[in-house]
PyMOL Python script that loads the backbone (N, CA, C, O; Angstrom):
from pymol import cmd

cmd.read_pdbstr("""\
ATOM      1  N   UNK A   1       0.850  -1.179   0.000  1.00  0.00           N
ATOM      2  CA  UNK A   1       0.000   0.000   0.000  1.00  0.00           C
ATOM      3  C   UNK A   1       0.888   1.232   0.000  1.00  0.00           C
ATOM      4  O   UNK A   1       1.833   1.330   0.783  1.00  0.00           O
ATOM      5  N   UNK A   2       0.585   2.148  -0.864  1.00  0.00           N
ATOM      6  CA  UNK A   2       1.317   3.407  -0.915  1.00  0.00           C
ATOM      7  C   UNK A   2       0.543   4.432  -0.093  1.00  0.00           C
ATOM      8  O   UNK A   2      -0.651   4.647  -0.303  1.00  0.00           O
ATOM      9  N   UNK A   3       1.236   5.050   0.834  1.00  0.00           N
ATOM     10  CA  UNK A   3       0.663   6.084   1.685  1.00  0.00           C
ATOM     11  C   UNK A   3       1.092   7.426   1.106  1.00  0.00           C
ATOM     12  O   UNK A   3       2.273   7.772   1.137  1.00  0.00           O
ATOM     13  N   UNK A   4       0.137   8.175   0.580  1.00  0.00           N
ATOM     14  CA  UNK A   4       0.458   9.446  -0.053  1.00  0.00           C
ATOM     15  C   UNK A   4      -0.093  10.650   0.698  1.00  0.00           C
ATOM     16  O   UNK A   4       0.127  11.791   0.292  1.00  0.00           O
ATOM     17  N   UNK A   5      -0.806  10.403   1.786  1.00  0.00           N
ATOM     18  CA  UNK A   5      -1.392  11.522   2.529  1.00  0.00           C
ATOM     19  C   UNK A   5      -1.669  11.087   3.968  1.00  0.00           C
ATOM     20  O   UNK A   5      -1.626   9.900   4.293  1.00  0.00           O
ATOM     21  N   UNK A   6      -1.950  12.061   4.810  1.00  0.00           N
ATOM     22  CA  UNK A   6      -2.327  11.764   6.192  1.00  0.00           C
ATOM     23  C   UNK A   6      -3.605  10.923   6.223  1.00  0.00           C
ATOM     24  O   UNK A   6      -3.759  10.052   7.078  1.00  0.00           O
ATOM     25  N   UNK A   7      -4.500  11.183   5.304  1.00  0.00           N
ATOM     26  CA  UNK A   7      -5.744  10.403   5.222  1.00  0.00           C
ATOM     27  C   UNK A   7      -5.446   8.934   4.913  1.00  0.00           C
ATOM     28  O   UNK A   7      -6.022   8.038   5.530  1.00  0.00           O
ATOM     29  N   UNK A   8      -4.542   8.689   3.953  1.00  0.00           N
ATOM     30  CA  UNK A   8      -4.158   7.312   3.610  1.00  0.00           C
ATOM     31  C   UNK A   8      -3.572   6.595   4.823  1.00  0.00           C
ATOM     32  O   UNK A   8      -3.898   5.438   5.086  1.00  0.00           O
ATOM     33  N   UNK A   9      -2.709   7.287   5.557  1.00  0.00           N
ATOM     34  CA  UNK A   9      -2.096   6.698   6.741  1.00  0.00           C
ATOM     35  C   UNK A   9      -3.159   6.364   7.784  1.00  0.00           C
ATOM     36  O   UNK A   9      -3.146   5.281   8.369  1.00  0.00           O
ATOM     37  N   UNK A  10      -4.070   7.290   8.010  1.00  0.00           N
ATOM     38  CA  UNK A  10      -5.136   7.055   8.979  1.00  0.00           C
ATOM     39  C   UNK A  10      -5.996   5.866   8.610  1.00  0.00           C
ATOM     40  O   UNK A  10      -6.358   5.063   9.469  1.00  0.00           O
ATOM     41  N   UNK A  11      -6.325   5.750   7.332  1.00  0.00           N
ATOM     42  CA  UNK A  11      -7.132   4.608   6.879  1.00  0.00           C
ATOM     43  C   UNK A  11      -6.382   3.291   7.060  1.00  0.00           C
ATOM     44  O   UNK A  11      -6.976   2.280   7.435  1.00  0.00           O
ATOM     45  N   UNK A  12      -5.085   3.304   6.796  1.00  0.00           N
ATOM     46  CA  UNK A  12      -4.286   2.086   6.953  1.00  0.00           C
ATOM     47  C   UNK A  12      -4.212   1.664   8.417  1.00  0.00           C
ATOM     48  O   UNK A  12      -4.331   0.480   8.732  1.00  0.00           O
ATOM     49  N   UNK A  13      -4.017   2.634   9.313  1.00  0.00           N
ATOM     50  CA  UNK A  13      -3.961   2.328  10.742  1.00  0.00           C
ATOM     51  C   UNK A  13      -5.306   1.792  11.216  1.00  0.00           C
ATOM     52  O   UNK A  13      -5.359   0.786  11.924  1.00  0.00           O
ATOM     53  N   UNK A  14      -6.392   2.457  10.830  1.00  0.00           N
ATOM     54  CA  UNK A  14      -7.728   2.007  11.234  1.00  0.00           C
ATOM     55  C   UNK A  14      -7.996   0.578  10.746  1.00  0.00           C
ATOM     56  O   UNK A  14      -8.486  -0.262  11.501  1.00  0.00           O
ATOM     57  N   UNK A  15      -7.671   0.313   9.479  1.00  0.00           N
ATOM     58  CA  UNK A  15      -7.926  -1.012   8.922  1.00  0.00           C
ATOM     59  C   UNK A  15      -7.105  -2.079   9.643  1.00  0.00           C
ATOM     60  O   UNK A  15      -7.620  -3.153   9.956  1.00  0.00           O
ATOM     61  N   UNK A  16      -5.830  -1.789   9.908  1.00  0.00           N
ATOM     62  CA  UNK A  16      -4.976  -2.748  10.615  1.00  0.00           C
ATOM     63  C   UNK A  16      -5.509  -3.006  12.023  1.00  0.00           C
ATOM     64  O   UNK A  16      -5.520  -4.146  12.488  1.00  0.00           O
ATOM     65  N   UNK A  17      -5.946  -1.955  12.690  1.00  0.00           N
ATOM     66  CA  UNK A  17      -6.497  -2.105  14.043  1.00  0.00           C
ATOM     67  C   UNK A  17      -7.753  -2.969  14.008  1.00  0.00           C
ATOM     68  O   UNK A  17      -7.903  -3.889  14.812  1.00  0.00           O
ATOM     69  N   UNK A  18      -8.642  -2.674  13.088  1.00  0.00           N
ATOM     70  CA  UNK A  18      -9.886  -3.437  12.980  1.00  0.00           C
ATOM     71  C   UNK A  18      -9.626  -4.888  12.560  1.00  0.00           C
ATOM     72  O   UNK A  18     -10.286  -5.800  13.057  1.00  0.00           O
ATOM     73  N   UNK A  19      -8.675  -5.106  11.653  1.00  0.00           N
ATOM     74  CA  UNK A  19      -8.331  -6.464  11.223  1.00  0.00           C
ATOM     75  C   UNK A  19      -7.844  -7.313  12.394  1.00  0.00           C
ATOM     76  O   UNK A  19      -8.028  -8.530  12.402  1.00  0.00           O
ATOM     77  N   UNK A  20      -7.228  -6.676  13.372  1.00  0.00           N
ATOM     78  CA  UNK A  20      -6.716  -7.384  14.544  1.00  0.00           C
ATOM     79  C   UNK A  20      -7.735  -7.432  15.684  1.00  0.00           C
ATOM     80  O   UNK A  20      -7.456  -7.970  16.755  1.00  0.00           O
ATOM     81  N   UNK A  21      -8.920  -6.863  15.439  1.00  0.00           N
ATOM     82  CA  UNK A  21      -9.976  -6.901  16.441  1.00  0.00           C
ATOM     83  C   UNK A  21      -9.676  -6.091  17.685  1.00  0.00           C
ATOM     84  O   UNK A  21     -10.118  -6.444  18.778  1.00  0.00           O
ATOM     85  N   UNK A  22      -8.926  -5.005  17.532  1.00  0.00           N
ATOM     86  CA  UNK A  22      -8.530  -4.195  18.684  1.00  0.00           C
ATOM     87  C   UNK A  22      -9.292  -2.879  18.685  1.00  0.00           C
ATOM     88  O   UNK A  22      -9.621  -2.331  17.634  1.00  0.00           O
ATOM     89  N   UNK A  23      -9.563  -2.390  19.876  1.00  0.00           N
ATOM     90  CA  UNK A  23     -10.239  -1.109  20.022  1.00  0.00           C
ATOM     91  C   UNK A  23      -9.217   0.023  19.960  1.00  0.00           C
ATOM     92  O   UNK A  23      -8.012  -0.198  20.082  1.00  0.00           O
ATOM     93  N   UNK A  24      -9.724   1.231  19.768  1.00  0.00           N
ATOM     94  CA  UNK A  24      -8.827   2.383  19.807  1.00  0.00           C
ATOM     95  C   UNK A  24      -8.149   2.488  21.166  1.00  0.00           C
ATOM     96  O   UNK A  24      -6.968   2.824  21.246  1.00  0.00           O
ATOM     97  N   UNK A  25      -8.879   2.206  22.225  1.00  0.00           N
ATOM     98  CA  UNK A  25      -8.286   2.286  23.569  1.00  0.00           C
ATOM     99  C   UNK A  25      -7.153   1.291  23.738  1.00  0.00           C
ATOM    100  O   UNK A  25      -6.128   1.621  24.336  1.00  0.00           O
ATOM    101  N   UNK A  26      -7.317   0.079  23.223  1.00  0.00           N
ATOM    102  CA  UNK A  26      -6.263  -0.936  23.336  1.00  0.00           C
ATOM    103  C   UNK A  26      -5.010  -0.525  22.574  1.00  0.00           C
ATOM    104  O   UNK A  26      -3.895  -0.638  23.084  1.00  0.00           O
ATOM    105  N   UNK A  27      -5.204  -0.047  21.344  1.00  0.00           N
ATOM    106  CA  UNK A  27      -4.055   0.361  20.531  1.00  0.00           C
ATOM    107  C   UNK A  27      -3.392   1.599  21.128  1.00  0.00           C
ATOM    108  O   UNK A  27      -2.166   1.695  21.157  1.00  0.00           O
ATOM    109  N   UNK A  28      -4.189   2.530  21.596  1.00  0.00           N
ATOM    110  CA  UNK A  28      -3.632   3.742  22.209  1.00  0.00           C
ATOM    111  C   UNK A  28      -2.763   3.383  23.412  1.00  0.00           C
ATOM    112  O   UNK A  28      -1.679   3.942  23.583  1.00  0.00           O
ATOM    113  N   UNK A  29      -3.225   2.467  24.233  1.00  0.00           N
ATOM    114  CA  UNK A  29      -2.438   2.051  25.400  1.00  0.00           C
ATOM    115  C   UNK A  29      -1.136   1.383  24.961  1.00  0.00           C
ATOM    116  O   UNK A  29      -0.079   1.651  25.532  1.00  0.00           O
ATOM    117  N   UNK A  30      -1.205   0.515  23.949  1.00  0.00           N
ATOM    118  CA  UNK A  30      -0.010  -0.179  23.472  1.00  0.00           C
ATOM    119  C   UNK A  30       1.001   0.793  22.864  1.00  0.00           C
ATOM    120  O   UNK A  30       2.210   0.592  22.981  1.00  0.00           O
ATOM    121  N   UNK A  31       0.502   1.848  22.216  1.00  0.00           N
ATOM    122  CA  UNK A  31       1.379   2.826  21.568  1.00  0.00           C
ATOM    123  C   UNK A  31       1.768   3.977  22.493  1.00  0.00           C
ATOM    124  O   UNK A  31       2.580   4.829  22.131  1.00  0.00           O
ATOM    125  N   UNK A  32       1.179   3.993  23.690  1.00  0.00           N
ATOM    126  CA  UNK A  32       1.424   5.058  24.666  1.00  0.00           C
ATOM    127  C   UNK A  32       1.029   6.428  24.114  1.00  0.00           C
ATOM    128  O   UNK A  32       1.764   7.408  24.237  1.00  0.00           O
ATOM    129  N   UNK A  33      -0.158   6.461  23.501  1.00  0.00           N
ATOM    130  CA  UNK A  33      -0.758   7.707  23.029  1.00  0.00           C
ATOM    131  C   UNK A  33      -2.178   7.765  23.585  1.00  0.00           C
ATOM    132  O   UNK A  33      -2.699   6.763  24.075  1.00  0.00           O
ATOM    133  N   UNK A  34      -2.796   8.932  23.508  1.00  0.00           N
ATOM    134  CA  UNK A  34      -4.185   9.027  23.976  1.00  0.00           C
ATOM    135  C   UNK A  34      -5.133   8.449  22.919  1.00  0.00           C
ATOM    136  O   UNK A  34      -4.811   8.402  21.732  1.00  0.00           O
ATOM    137  N   UNK A  35      -6.282   8.022  23.371  1.00  0.00           N
ATOM    138  CA  UNK A  35      -7.282   7.520  22.438  1.00  0.00           C
ATOM    139  C   UNK A  35      -7.700   8.634  21.488  1.00  0.00           C
ATOM    140  O   UNK A  35      -7.942   8.379  20.308  1.00  0.00           O
ATOM    141  N   UNK A  36      -7.789   9.861  21.983  1.00  0.00           N
ATOM    142  CA  UNK A  36      -8.152  11.005  21.142  1.00  0.00           C
ATOM    143  C   UNK A  36      -7.104  11.227  20.048  1.00  0.00           C
ATOM    144  O   UNK A  36      -7.451  11.504  18.900  1.00  0.00           O
ATOM    145  N   UNK A  37      -5.819  11.104  20.408  1.00  0.00           N
ATOM    146  CA  UNK A  37      -4.755  11.276  19.416  1.00  0.00           C
ATOM    147  C   UNK A  37      -4.891  10.207  18.331  1.00  0.00           C
ATOM    148  O   UNK A  37      -4.772  10.509  17.144  1.00  0.00           O
ATOM    149  N   UNK A  38      -5.142   8.959  18.737  1.00  0.00           N
ATOM    150  CA  UNK A  38      -5.314   7.875  17.770  1.00  0.00           C
ATOM    151  C   UNK A  38      -6.523   8.133  16.876  1.00  0.00           C
ATOM    152  O   UNK A  38      -6.466   7.912  15.667  1.00  0.00           O
ATOM    153  N   UNK A  39      -7.601   8.594  17.469  1.00  0.00           N
ATOM    154  CA  UNK A  39      -8.792   8.927  16.694  1.00  0.00           C
ATOM    155  C   UNK A  39      -8.480   9.991  15.649  1.00  0.00           C
ATOM    156  O   UNK A  39      -8.917   9.883  14.503  1.00  0.00           O
ATOM    157  N   UNK A  40      -7.727  11.015  16.035  1.00  0.00           N
ATOM    158  CA  UNK A  40      -7.330  12.063  15.088  1.00  0.00           C
ATOM    159  C   UNK A  40      -6.458  11.491  13.971  1.00  0.00           C
ATOM    160  O   UNK A  40      -6.630  11.845  12.805  1.00  0.00           O
ATOM    161  N   UNK A  41      -5.529  10.613  14.325  1.00  0.00           N
ATOM    162  CA  UNK A  41      -4.673   9.990  13.314  1.00  0.00           C
ATOM    163  C   UNK A  41      -5.519   9.192  12.325  1.00  0.00           C
ATOM    164  O   UNK A  41      -5.337   9.310  11.113  1.00  0.00           O
ATOM    165  N   UNK A  42      -6.436   8.385  12.836  1.00  0.00           N
ATOM    166  CA  UNK A  42      -7.288   7.581  11.960  1.00  0.00           C
ATOM    167  C   UNK A  42      -8.182   8.451  11.084  1.00  0.00           C
ATOM    168  O   UNK A  42      -8.576   8.038   9.993  1.00  0.00           O
ATOM    169  N   UNK A  43      -8.500   9.644  11.553  1.00  0.00           N
ATOM    170  CA  UNK A  43      -9.329  10.569  10.780  1.00  0.00           C
ATOM    171  C   UNK A  43      -8.517  11.343   9.738  1.00  0.00           C
ATOM    172  O   UNK A  43      -9.078  12.105   8.951  1.00  0.00           O
ATOM    173  N   UNK A  44      -7.192  11.144   9.735  1.00  0.00           N
ATOM    174  CA  UNK A  44      -6.346  11.790   8.739  1.00  0.00           C
ATOM    175  C   UNK A  44      -5.836  13.153   9.127  1.00  0.00           C
ATOM    176  O   UNK A  44      -5.434  13.927   8.257  1.00  0.00           O
ATOM    177  N   UNK A  45      -5.839  13.476  10.411  1.00  0.00           N
ATOM    178  CA  UNK A  45      -5.323  14.773  10.857  1.00  0.00           C
ATOM    179  C   UNK A  45      -3.847  14.868  10.476  1.00  0.00           C
ATOM    180  O   UNK A  45      -3.052  14.016  10.873  1.00  0.00           O
ATOM    181  N   UNK A  46      -3.474  15.886   9.718  1.00  0.00           N
ATOM    182  CA  UNK A  46      -2.119  15.939   9.170  1.00  0.00           C
ATOM    183  C   UNK A  46      -1.025  16.416  10.120  1.00  0.00           C
ATOM    184  O   UNK A  46       0.141  16.433   9.726  1.00  0.00           O
ATOM    185  N   UNK A  47      -1.342  16.793  11.326  1.00  0.00           N
ATOM    186  CA  UNK A  47      -0.306  17.360  12.198  1.00  0.00           C
ATOM    187  C   UNK A  47       0.200  16.391  13.261  1.00  0.00           C
ATOM    188  O   UNK A  47       0.740  16.826  14.277  1.00  0.00           O
ATOM    189  N   UNK A  48       0.038  15.101  13.051  1.00  0.00           N
ATOM    190  CA  UNK A  48       0.472  14.107  14.031  1.00  0.00           C
ATOM    191  C   UNK A  48       2.002  14.041  14.106  1.00  0.00           C
ATOM    192  O   UNK A  48       2.684  14.127  13.084  1.00  0.00           O
ATOM    193  N   UNK A  49       2.531  13.890  15.316  1.00  0.00           N
ATOM    194  CA  UNK A  49       3.974  13.782  15.535  1.00  0.00           C
ATOM    195  C   UNK A  49       4.480  12.447  14.994  1.00  0.00           C
ATOM    196  O   UNK A  49       3.891  11.398  15.252  1.00  0.00           O
ATOM    197  N   UNK A  50       5.568  12.499  14.249  1.00  0.00           N
ATOM    198  CA  UNK A  50       6.068  11.312  13.557  1.00  0.00           C
ATOM    199  C   UNK A  50       6.475  10.189  14.514  1.00  0.00           C
ATOM    200  O   UNK A  50       6.212   9.021  14.230  1.00  0.00           O
ATOM    201  N   UNK A  51       7.098  10.513  15.619  1.00  0.00           N
ATOM    202  CA  UNK A  51       7.503   9.483  16.579  1.00  0.00           C
ATOM    203  C   UNK A  51       6.305   8.725  17.124  1.00  0.00           C
ATOM    204  O   UNK A  51       6.361   7.510  17.310  1.00  0.00           O
ATOM    205  N   UNK A  52       5.230   9.441  17.376  1.00  0.00           N
ATOM    206  CA  UNK A  52       4.012   8.782  17.855  1.00  0.00           C
ATOM    207  C   UNK A  52       3.390   7.930  16.754  1.00  0.00           C
ATOM    208  O   UNK A  52       2.821   6.873  17.027  1.00  0.00           O
ATOM    209  N   UNK A  53       3.499   8.387  15.523  1.00  0.00           N
ATOM    210  CA  UNK A  53       3.005   7.585  14.394  1.00  0.00           C
ATOM    211  C   UNK A  53       3.752   6.267  14.333  1.00  0.00           C
ATOM    212  O   UNK A  53       3.135   5.215  14.165  1.00  0.00           O
ATOM    213  N   UNK A  54       5.071   6.307  14.468  1.00  0.00           N
ATOM    214  CA  UNK A  54       5.858   5.075  14.412  1.00  0.00           C
ATOM    215  C   UNK A  54       5.465   4.107  15.525  1.00  0.00           C
ATOM    216  O   UNK A  54       5.353   2.905  15.284  1.00  0.00           O
ATOM    217  N   UNK A  55       5.257   4.611  16.732  1.00  0.00           N
ATOM    218  CA  UNK A  55       4.823   3.743  17.840  1.00  0.00           C
ATOM    219  C   UNK A  55       3.455   3.146  17.553  1.00  0.00           C
ATOM    220  O   UNK A  55       3.206   1.983  17.869  1.00  0.00           O
ATOM    221  N   UNK A  56       2.572   3.930  16.960  1.00  0.00           N
ATOM    222  CA  UNK A  56       1.228   3.448  16.647  1.00  0.00           C
ATOM    223  C   UNK A  56       1.278   2.387  15.548  1.00  0.00           C
ATOM    224  O   UNK A  56       0.579   1.378  15.635  1.00  0.00           O
ATOM    225  N   UNK A  57       2.091   2.603  14.522  1.00  0.00           N
ATOM    226  CA  UNK A  57       2.239   1.591  13.472  1.00  0.00           C
ATOM    227  C   UNK A  57       2.713   0.272  14.080  1.00  0.00           C
ATOM    228  O   UNK A  57       2.210  -0.795  13.731  1.00  0.00           O
ATOM    229  N   UNK A  58       3.673   0.352  14.980  1.00  0.00           N
ATOM    230  CA  UNK A  58       4.167  -0.851  15.645  1.00  0.00           C
ATOM    231  C   UNK A  58       3.052  -1.534  16.442  1.00  0.00           C
ATOM    232  O   UNK A  58       2.955  -2.761  16.449  1.00  0.00           O
ATOM    233  N   UNK A  59       2.219  -0.748  17.104  1.00  0.00           N
ATOM    234  CA  UNK A  59       1.143  -1.305  17.933  1.00  0.00           C
ATOM    235  C   UNK A  59       0.079  -2.037  17.119  1.00  0.00           C
ATOM    236  O   UNK A  59      -0.595  -2.927  17.639  1.00  0.00           O
ATOM    237  N   UNK A  60      -0.077  -1.668  15.843  1.00  0.00           N
ATOM    238  CA  UNK A  60      -1.064  -2.360  14.993  1.00  0.00           C
ATOM    239  C   UNK A  60      -0.397  -3.319  14.016  1.00  0.00           C
ATOM    240  O   UNK A  60      -1.056  -3.860  13.128  1.00  0.00           O
ATOM    241  N   UNK A  61       0.904  -3.532  14.175  1.00  0.00           N
ATOM    242  CA  UNK A  61       1.600  -4.519  13.354  1.00  0.00           C
ATOM    243  C   UNK A  61       1.932  -4.056  11.949  1.00  0.00           C
ATOM    244  O   UNK A  61       2.029  -4.872  11.033  1.00  0.00           O
ATOM    245  N   UNK A  62       2.108  -2.756  11.771  1.00  0.00           N
ATOM    246  CA  UNK A  62       2.493  -2.240  10.459  1.00  0.00           C
ATOM    247  C   UNK A  62       3.917  -1.713  10.517  1.00  0.00           C
ATOM    248  O   UNK A  62       4.376  -1.251  11.562  1.00  0.00           O
ATOM    249  N   UNK A  63       4.610  -1.786   9.392  1.00  0.00           N
ATOM    250  CA  UNK A  63       5.945  -1.224   9.276  1.00  0.00           C
ATOM    251  C   UNK A  63       5.915  -0.069   8.300  1.00  0.00           C
ATOM    252  O   UNK A  63       4.901   0.190   7.652  1.00  0.00           O
ATOM    253  N   UNK A  64       7.015   0.607   8.203  1.00  0.00           N
ATOM    254  CA  UNK A  64       7.132   1.739   7.300  1.00  0.00           C
ATOM    255  C   UNK A  64       8.300   1.466   6.373  1.00  0.00           C
ATOM    256  O   UNK A  64       9.386   1.101   6.824  1.00  0.00           O
ATOM    257  N   UNK A  65       8.080   1.640   5.078  1.00  0.00           N
ATOM    258  CA  UNK A  65       9.104   1.402   4.085  1.00  0.00           C
ATOM    259  C   UNK A  65       9.161   2.620   3.175  1.00  0.00           C
ATOM    260  O   UNK A  65       8.138   3.036   2.633  1.00  0.00           O
ATOM    261  N   UNK A  66      10.322   3.181   3.008  1.00  0.00           N
ATOM    262  CA  UNK A  66      10.480   4.328   2.121  1.00  0.00           C
ATOM    263  C   UNK A  66      11.194   3.877   0.855  1.00  0.00           C
ATOM    264  O   UNK A  66      12.177   3.138   0.911  1.00  0.00           O
ATOM    265  N   UNK A  67      10.689   4.329  -0.278  1.00  0.00           N
ATOM    266  CA  UNK A  67      11.294   3.958  -1.553  1.00  0.00           C
ATOM    267  C   UNK A  67      11.070   5.096  -2.539  1.00  0.00           C
ATOM    268  O   UNK A  67      10.111   5.855  -2.401  1.00  0.00           O
ATOM    269  N   UNK A  68      11.941   5.221  -3.528  1.00  0.00           N
ATOM    270  CA  UNK A  68      11.784   6.310  -4.494  1.00  0.00           C
ATOM    271  C   UNK A  68      10.557   6.078  -5.371  1.00  0.00           C
ATOM    272  O   UNK A  68      10.279   4.953  -5.787  1.00  0.00           O
ATOM    273  N   UNK A  69       9.844   7.138  -5.638  1.00  0.00           N
ATOM    274  CA  UNK A  69       8.685   7.078  -6.533  1.00  0.00           C
ATOM    275  C   UNK A  69       8.785   8.221  -7.534  1.00  0.00           C
ATOM    276  O   UNK A  69       9.385   9.261  -7.263  1.00  0.00           O
ATOM    277  N   UNK A  70       8.197   8.005  -8.670  1.00  0.00           N
ATOM    278  CA  UNK A  70       8.124   9.051  -9.679  1.00  0.00           C
ATOM    279  C   UNK A  70       6.877   9.884  -9.411  1.00  0.00           C
ATOM    280  O   UNK A  70       5.808   9.332  -9.148  1.00  0.00           O
ATOM    281  N   UNK A  71       7.001  11.193  -9.474  1.00  0.00           N
ATOM    282  CA  UNK A  71       5.812  12.024  -9.275  1.00  0.00           C
ATOM    283  C   UNK A  71       4.792  11.775 -10.383  1.00  0.00           C
ATOM    284  O   UNK A  71       5.153  11.517 -11.532  1.00  0.00           O
ATOM    285  N   UNK A  72       3.519  11.858 -10.020  1.00  0.00           N
ATOM    286  CA  UNK A  72       2.451  11.686 -11.006  1.00  0.00           C
ATOM    287  C   UNK A  72       2.468  12.869 -11.965  1.00  0.00           C
ATOM    288  O   UNK A  72       2.692  14.006 -11.550  1.00  0.00           O
ATOM    289  N   UNK A  73       2.233  12.605 -13.243  1.00  0.00           N
ATOM    290  CA  UNK A  73       2.170  13.720 -14.201  1.00  0.00           C
ATOM    291  C   UNK A  73       1.034  14.676 -13.839  1.00  0.00           C
ATOM    292  O   UNK A  73       0.027  14.263 -13.263  1.00  0.00           O
ATOM    293  N   UNK A  74       1.199  15.940 -14.175  1.00  0.00           N
ATOM    294  CA  UNK A  74       0.163  16.947 -13.931  1.00  0.00           C
ATOM    295  C   UNK A  74      -1.149  16.500 -14.561  1.00  0.00           C
ATOM    296  O   UNK A  74      -1.183  16.049 -15.706  1.00  0.00           O
ATOM    297  N   UNK A  75      -2.209  16.631 -13.806  1.00  0.00           N
ATOM    298  CA  UNK A  75      -3.532  16.343 -14.346  1.00  0.00           C
ATOM    299  C   UNK A  75      -3.919  14.879 -14.364  1.00  0.00           C
ATOM    300  O   UNK A  75      -5.029  14.554 -14.785  1.00  0.00           O
ATOM    301  N   UNK A  76      -3.043  13.976 -13.920  1.00  0.00           N
ATOM    302  CA  UNK A  76      -3.367  12.558 -13.916  1.00  0.00           C
ATOM    303  C   UNK A  76      -4.290  12.250 -12.750  1.00  0.00           C
ATOM    304  O   UNK A  76      -3.961  12.561 -11.605  1.00  0.00           O
ATOM    305  N   UNK A  77      -5.420  11.653 -13.017  1.00  0.00           N
ATOM    306  CA  UNK A  77      -6.384  11.265 -11.991  1.00  0.00           C
ATOM    307  C   UNK A  77      -6.185   9.783 -11.694  1.00  0.00           C
ATOM    308  O   UNK A  77      -6.646   8.931 -12.453  1.00  0.00           O
ATOM    309  N   UNK A  78      -5.495   9.468 -10.586  1.00  0.00           N
ATOM    310  CA  UNK A  78      -5.179   8.073 -10.261  1.00  0.00           C
ATOM    311  C   UNK A  78      -6.425   7.250 -10.014  1.00  0.00           C
ATOM    312  O   UNK A  78      -6.452   6.068 -10.358  1.00  0.00           O
ATOM    313  N   UNK A  79      -7.459   7.835  -9.428  1.00  0.00           N
ATOM    314  CA  UNK A  79      -8.692   7.095  -9.192  1.00  0.00           C
ATOM    315  C   UNK A  79      -9.296   6.598 -10.506  1.00  0.00           C
ATOM    316  O   UNK A  79      -9.714   5.445 -10.612  1.00  0.00           O
ATOM    317  N   UNK A  80      -9.334   7.469 -11.490  1.00  0.00           N
ATOM    318  CA  UNK A  80      -9.862   7.084 -12.808  1.00  0.00           C
ATOM    319  C   UNK A  80      -8.973   6.029 -13.450  1.00  0.00           C
ATOM    320  O   UNK A  80      -9.476   5.079 -14.051  1.00  0.00           O
ATOM    321  N   UNK A  81      -7.687   6.180 -13.334  1.00  0.00           N
ATOM    322  CA  UNK A  81      -6.755   5.216 -13.906  1.00  0.00           C
ATOM    323  C   UNK A  81      -6.985   3.823 -13.354  1.00  0.00           C
ATOM    324  O   UNK A  81      -7.034   2.850 -14.107  1.00  0.00           O
ATOM    325  N   UNK A  82      -7.129   3.722 -12.016  1.00  0.00           N
ATOM    326  CA  UNK A  82      -7.327   2.411 -11.394  1.00  0.00           C
ATOM    327  C   UNK A  82      -8.719   1.860 -11.669  1.00  0.00           C
ATOM    328  O   UNK A  82      -8.876   0.645 -11.799  1.00  0.00           O
ATOM    329  N   UNK A  83      -9.732   2.711 -11.762  1.00  0.00           N
ATOM    330  CA  UNK A  83     -11.078   2.253 -12.076  1.00  0.00           C
ATOM    331  C   UNK A  83     -11.135   1.670 -13.483  1.00  0.00           C
ATOM    332  O   UNK A  83     -11.869   0.714 -13.735  1.00  0.00           O
ATOM    333  N   UNK A  84     -10.357   2.250 -14.399  1.00  0.00           N
ATOM    334  CA  UNK A  84     -10.336   1.762 -15.768  1.00  0.00           C
ATOM    335  C   UNK A  84      -9.533   0.473 -15.924  1.00  0.00           C
ATOM    336  O   UNK A  84      -9.523  -0.123 -17.001  1.00  0.00           O
ATOM    337  N   UNK A  85      -8.858   0.037 -14.856  1.00  0.00           N
ATOM    338  CA  UNK A  85      -8.083  -1.191 -14.903  1.00  0.00           C
ATOM    339  C   UNK A  85      -6.733  -1.041 -15.557  1.00  0.00           C
ATOM    340  O   UNK A  85      -6.088  -2.041 -15.871  1.00  0.00           O
ATOM    341  N   UNK A  86      -6.292   0.176 -15.768  1.00  0.00           N
ATOM    342  CA  UNK A  86      -4.984   0.389 -16.399  1.00  0.00           C
ATOM    343  C   UNK A  86      -3.877   0.497 -15.378  1.00  0.00           C
ATOM    344  O   UNK A  86      -2.704   0.533 -15.752  1.00  0.00           O
ATOM    345  N   UNK A  87      -4.209   0.549 -14.095  1.00  0.00           N
ATOM    346  CA  UNK A  87      -3.174   0.738 -13.071  1.00  0.00           C
ATOM    347  C   UNK A  87      -2.785  -0.531 -12.403  1.00  0.00           C
ATOM    348  O   UNK A  87      -1.926  -0.525 -11.521  1.00  0.00           O
TER     349      UNK A  87
END
""", "prot")
cmd.dss("prot")
cmd.show_as("cartoon", "prot")
cmd.util.cbc("prot")
cmd.orient("prot")
């Protein structure tokens, strides 16, 4: 999964948490963050502290991998591309 925005990250964390059958309170305790902070992260709030994000990813069993990507050409609609089956 490519994470391109705070919203993408929040959705990935929420999905991983739900896939493991864990509540926000359980994950927040494991990551040593508040439940409210986790809720904001899952909602895509873009101002989350990176260190807390890393602890939260660990708490839901996700890792972070950085790799070079080519920027999307101007005007390219990725949603349309994937819906058309070309992606």
